[in-house]
N, C-alpha and C positions, 0 to 999 in steps of 0.2 A: 753245756752240762757240767763241765769242770768248775766253772765259776759259780754255778748254782750250788754245787756240793760244798764249795768253800764258804759260801754264804750261810748254808745250813750249819756247818761246823762252827763258824763264828757266832751264829745266833745261839747255839747250844752253850758255847763258852760264856756268853752273856747271861743266859738263864742260870747256869751253874753258879754264878756269883751270888745269886739270891739264896743259895743253900746256907751260906755263912752270914749274909747281910740282908736283914729284913727290908731295908730301903736304901736306894742309891740314887745319886744325881747322875746326869749325863756325863759330867766331868769325872766323877768317881768311877763310873763304869769304864770310861775310856782309859783312865789311869790303871785300873786293876787288870783290864783285859789286854792292854797294849795294842788295842785296835784304834786306828785313826778316828778322831772325833767325828768327822763327816760320815764315815762308815757306820759308826755307832748310832749316830742320829738317824740315819736311814733305817737301820735294822730295828731300832726302838720304835720307830713309827709303824713298821709292819707288825711287830710283836704286839704293840698296843692295839692296833686295828683288829687283829685276830683274837684278842682277849687274853693273850698269855701274860701281858703286863698291863698295869694301870698306872696313871700318873696323877698325883695329887696337885693341889693348887700351889704348893711350895716348890714344885718341880721334881719331887722325888718319885722314883719308880718302885713298884713292888709287884709281886706275883699276882696275877688276876684270878678270877673265879673259875676260869677254864681248867686250871690245875685241880681245883677242888672237885669239879665235876668228873674229871678223869680219875682222880683219886678215889672217889666214891664208887665208880664203876669197877675199878680194879679191886678195891677192898671187898666189895660185894661178891665178886666172882671168886676171889681167893677164899673168903669166909665160907661160901657155899661148898666149895671143893673140899676144904678141910673138914667141915661138919659132915659132909656126905660120905666121905671115904669109909668110915667104919661100917656104915649101913650097906655100902656098895660091896665091901668084902663079905659081909654076911650073905648078901644075895648071890655072890659068886660061889661061895662055899655050899650054899643050899641047892643051887640050881645047876651049877657047872657051866652056865652060859655067860657070854661077855656082858659086862655092865657098863653103860655109858651115861655120862652126865653132860647135859647140853644146856646152853643158855642162849638167849636171843641176842643178836647183834644186828640191829636194823631190820632189814627184810630177810635176813638169813639166821640160821642157827649154827652155833659153833661148839664143837666138842671140847670141853675143858678138862675132862678126866675120863679115863677108860681103864677097866680091869679086864684083862683078856682071859679067855678060856684056855684050857689045856688041850683042846681038840687039835689034832694034827692039821686040819684044814680050818682056816679062820677067815672072818670077814675083813674086808678092807675098810677099816675105820681106824682113826688115830686122833690123838689130841691135836687140835688146830684145824681139823677137817671141817669144812662148811657144807651146809645143805640149805636149799630153800625151805621156807617155813611150811610150804604146802606138802612136801614130800617126806615120807618116813614118819613112823609113829611118834618119835620123840620130838621132832620138829613140829608136828601137827598138834601135839598136846599143848605145846606152848601157844600156838596160834589159836587153838580152841578156847584158851582161857584168857586171851587178851580182852580188853574192854570192847564192847560191841562196835563202837565207832572205829576203833583201830582195826578190828577184823574186817569190817566192811570196806574200809579204805584199801586195805591190803588186797582183798579179793578183787576189788574193782580194777586195780592198776596192774596186778601181776599177770604174767603169761605162764600158763601151766604147761611147761615143756616136759616131754617124756624123758626120764632118766634111766628107767629100766622097764621091764615088761608090765609091771603092775602100777606104775605111777599114775595117780589120778590127774586126768587132763580135762575133766568136765567141771565147771564151776558149781553147777547145781549139786553134783555128787559130792564135791568138796564141802559145800555148805552143810549137806546132810551129815557127812562124816564128822564135821566139827561139832555140830549140835549133839550128835550121839556121844562123842568123846567127852564133851563138857558135862553132859547129863550122867554118864556112867562113871566118870572119873578115871578113864583110861582110854588108850587108843591102840589099835593093832594095825600093822601094815604087812602086806605081802608083796615082796619083790618090787618095792617102790624105788629103792636106791641101788639095789643089787639083786640080780635074778636069783630065784630059788632060796630066798631068805625071808625070815619072819622077825618082826620086832614088836614088842609090846611095851608101852610107856605109860607113866603116871606123872601128874603134875606136882611140883613143889612150890609152895606159896610162902611169901615173906610175912613179916609182922603186920603189914598193912593189908594183907589179904590179896596182894597182887602176885601174879605168876612170876616166880623167880628163876625157875629152871625146869627141865624135864629129865627124868631118869628112865632108862630103858634096859630091858634084856633083849639081846639080839643073837640070832644064830641061824642055822640052816633049817629048812622046812621040816625035815625028818625029826628034829628035836623038839618041835612045838606041837605035836599032834595030840589028839584026844584029851585026856584029863590033865596032861602036863601043862597045856595052855591055861586052863582054868586055875591050876595051882600057881603058875607063874604070875598070873594077874593078881591073885590075892596077896601073894608074898610081896609083889612090887608095890601095890597100893599101900600095904602096911608099912613098908620101909619108907616110902615117899612121905607118908603122913608123919612118921617119926622125925624125918629131916625137917619138914615144915614146922613141927612143934619146936624143934631146936632153933629155928629161925624166928620164933615168936608168934607163929600163926595159931589162931584160936578158933578156927572154923566158923568165923563170922560170915554172914551173908554177903556175897559179892555181887557187884553190878555187872 
């Protein structure tokens, strides 16, 4: 394990060289890093195979497209967070309930921003927390608005494990809820991730009309009764639409 850690550190030292140097040969990398040439050769082979580096015909190495892909993902998430924050603050001020911003990460959803309520008892959510796409309103609104083949593939392969008393564990019921959420433009969950809680979520779309994130209001059951739930839904859908517009969405028909 110790040797593997050293290899990772040395690999990062090599990659860091490309911050200042667009292209480098094997010899230049060895000279600049003070790493033995044989070790550099081995690590360059691994980094190239994984797509972090590419080598041209002249023998020069440069950063590969993998970094562009990672950069686009990080940039997209940070942009959404920055754009969404003012609207999230508006929701918090108007409703007094916690506001969450969630994006997809593979078969999971991850919280990338949260504004907490001032209630003395709060939900257990935090930036960086993950949840499966099938559980919770905000995760499910993302799943509901994926392309049809992506939704079907996910439902086919996923196991619906109970996380709280209200978690949906029946695939037919899940499919029905997804269809309803997609049609209505919002999702509601009851005790799916944590008992005695309610969450209502709306989708955020990007400039290509694809689902970019979900935004939700979440709190304890007693705060979401009667007319308050309807009011929360309308406010949430309105703010989500404004964020989508900021991302370039123009309400075009989606597949």
